[in-house]
C-alpha positions in Angstrom: 0.0 0.0 0.0 1.4 3.3 -1.0 2.1 6.1 1.5 -0.6 8.3 -0.1 -3.3 5.6 0.6 -2.2 5.3 4.2 -2.4 9.0 4.6 -5.9 9.1 3.2 -7.0 6.3 5.4 -5.6 8.0 8.5 -7.5 11.2 7.6 -10.8 9.4 7.1 -10.3 7.6 10.5 -9.7 10.9 12.2 -12.8 12.5 10.6 -15.0 9.6 11.7 -13.7 9.9 15.2 -14.7 13.5 15.3 -18.2 12.9 13.8 -19.2 10.2 16.2 -19.2 12.4 19.3 -21.1 15.1 17.5 -23.7 12.5 16.4 -24.0 11.4 20.0 -24.4 15.0 21.2 -27.2 15.6 18.6 -29.0 12.5 19.7 -28.8 13.4 23.3 -30.1 17.0 22.6 -33.0 15.5 20.6 -33.9 13.3 23.6 -33.6 16.2 26.0 -35.9 18.3 23.8 -38.4 15.5 23.6 -38.4 15.2 27.4 -38.8 19.0 27.8 -41.8 19.0 25.4 -43.3 16.0 27.3 -43.1 18.0 30.5 -44.5 21.3 29.0 -47.3 19.8 26.9 -49.7 19.1 29.9 -49.2 22.7 30.9 -49.5 24.3 27.5 -52.4 22.3 26.1 -55.1 23.6 28.6 -53.9 27.2 28.3 -54.1 26.9 24.5 -57.6 25.6 24.7 -58.7 28.4 27.0 -57.1 31.0 24.8 -58.9 29.6 21.7 -62.3 29.5 23.5 -61.7 33.1 24.7 -60.9 34.2 21.1 -64.0 32.5 19.8 -66.2 34.1 22.4 -64.7 37.5 21.7 -65.2 37.1 18.0 -68.8 36.1 18.5 -69.4 39.0 20.8 -67.9 41.5 18.3 -70.1 40.0 15.6 -73.3 40.5 17.6 -75.7 43.3 16.6 -75.3 46.4 18.7 -79.0 46.0 19.8 -78.1 42.5 21.3 -75.0 43.9 23.1 -77.1 46.7 24.6 -79.5 44.1 25.9 -76.8 42.7 28.1 -77.9 44.4 31.3 -78.6 43.4 34.9 -82.2 42.6 35.9 -84.2 43.5 39.0 -83.9 40.7 41.6 -87.3 41.6 43.1 -90.0 44.3 42.6 -88.2 47.6 42.9 -90.2 50.8 43.3 -89.2 54.1 41.7 -86.6 56.0 43.8 -85.0 52.7 45.0 -81.4 53.1 46.1 -79.8 50.2 44.3 -77.7 47.7 46.2 -75.9 44.6 44.9 -78.7 42.3 46.2 -81.3 44.2 44.1 -79.6 43.1 40.9 -79.1 39.8 39.2 -77.5 38.6 36.0 -79.8 37.6 33.1 -80.5 33.9 33.1 -80.5 33.5 29.3 -77.2 35.2 28.7 -74.8 32.9 26.8 -72.0 31.3 28.8 -68.9 33.5 28.7 -70.7 36.7 27.8 -71.0 38.1 31.3 -68.1 40.5 30.6 -70.5 42.4 28.4 -72.6 43.4 31.4 -72.3 46.9 32.8 -70.0 47.6 35.8 -72.0 46.5 38.9 -70.2 49.0 41.1 -71.3 51.8 38.7 -74.9 50.9 39.2 -75.1 50.4 42.9 -75.7 53.6 44.9 -77.9 55.1 42.2 -81.6 55.5 42.0 -84.3 54.0 39.8 -86.4 56.4 37.9 -89.4 54.0 37.5 -91.0 50.9 39.0 -89.3 47.6 38.0 -91.0 44.3 38.4 -88.9 41.2 39.2 -86.8 40.2 36.2 -87.1 43.5 34.4 -83.9 44.7 32.6 -82.4 47.8 34.3 -80.9 50.1 31.7 -78.1 52.6 32.7 -80.3 55.4 31.3 -82.9 54.6 33.9 -80.6 55.4 36.8 -80.0 58.8 38.5 -77.6 60.2 41.0 -80.4 61.5 43.3 -84.0 60.4 43.8 -86.9 62.4 42.5 -88.1 64.5 45.4 -91.8 64.9 46.4 -93.6 68.2 45.4 -93.4 71.1 47.8 -97.0 70.5 49.1 -96.1 67.0 50.4 -95.2 67.1 54.2 -91.9 65.2 54.7 -89.3 64.9 57.4 -85.7 63.7 57.1 -84.7 61.2 59.8 -81.0 60.6 60.4 -80.0 56.9 60.2 -76.4 57.6 61.3 -76.9 55.8 64.6 -78.5 52.8 63.0 -76.5 51.5 60.0 -78.4 48.2 60.0 -81.7 50.1 59.5 -80.0 52.2 56.8 -79.0 49.1 54.9 -82.6 47.7 55.0 -84.8 50.7 54.5 -85.5 51.8 50.9 -88.2 53.5 48.9 -91.8 52.6 49.9 -90.7 50.9 53.1 -93.3 51.3 55.9 -92.3 52.6 59.3 -93.8 53.9 62.5 -92.5 57.4 63.4 -92.0 57.6 67.1 -90.9 60.5 69.4 -88.0 59.3 71.5 -89.0 56.3 73.6 -92.6 57.4 73.7 -95.7 57.3 71.5 -95.5 56.6 67.8 -97.4 59.4 66.2 -97.3 58.3 62.6 -97.9 54.5 62.2 -97.3 53.0 58.8 -95.7 56.1 57.3 -94.1 55.8 53.8 -90.4 56.1 53.3 -90.1 58.2 50.1 -86.4 57.5 49.7 -83.2 56.8 51.5 -80.5 59.4 50.7 -76.9 58.8 51.6 -74.2 61.5 51.6 -71.6 59.1 50.1 -73.9 56.5 48.5 -73.8 53.5 48.7 -71.9 54.0 52.0 -74.5 54.0 54.8 -72.5 55.8 57.4 -74.4 59.0 56.8 -77.9 58.4 55.5 -81.3 60.0 56.0 -84.7 58.5 55.5 -87.2 60.9 53.8 -90.5 60.0 55.4 -93.9 61.2 54.2 -96.3 62.4 56.9 -99.6 64.3 57.1 -99.5 68.0 58.1 -100.7 67.2 61.6 -98.1 64.5 62.1 -95.3 66.8 60.9 -96.5 69.6 63.2 -96.5 67.1 66.1 -92.9 66.1 65.3 -91.8 69.7 65.1 -93.4 70.6 68.4 -91.9 67.6 70.2 -88.4 68.7 69.4 -87.1 65.3 70.4 -85.1 62.6 68.7 -87.2 60.7 66.1 -87.2 56.9 66.1 -88.3 54.7 63.3 -89.7 51.3 63.8 -89.9 49.1 60.7 -93.3 47.8 59.7 -92.6 46.5 56.2 -89.6 46.7 53.9 
């Protein structure tokens, strides 16, 4: 065998020796990548599914007619008279709203603490345009008194428009049984730390309250 052939064989041998470790390294890297993917897949798969569902819901919501989107409003949880000071328990989500579309509803915090302009029966949609910052006040001919509820925050949370109360003078006689609460007005609604009940009386009852010049006490008859 010539010297040239021996030189070529030696070079081929060296080249093969270099390639083998690289091949082993590539194989090991491939196995490691496969192991990493096997670990990540159970975590990524649910996230991907959730993202796809979210995109589908968003696309469907964007394709809804504007009239349907505007119908996504809270409903009255019970019969609510006009001038009702809205609290979270007075509102409920629509029962027929598609799953995943609750984010289209108005901000609940922006609705509580405001007043209804009209009577709403149970299940009636409450539109943002039907809410006011202050209740409608009675006309100037209607005798009313404002009774502070500051010392009775529990009563302030329960009383509302059209509640029935007995108006009493201190610990004594109740001079106006079954009086109507026109509205409950809070300084920092819906915070009840400084609220007043506007109570409708007759002229004679109001005169008796003024003459007594004593602390007024309300006893709840019906909420």
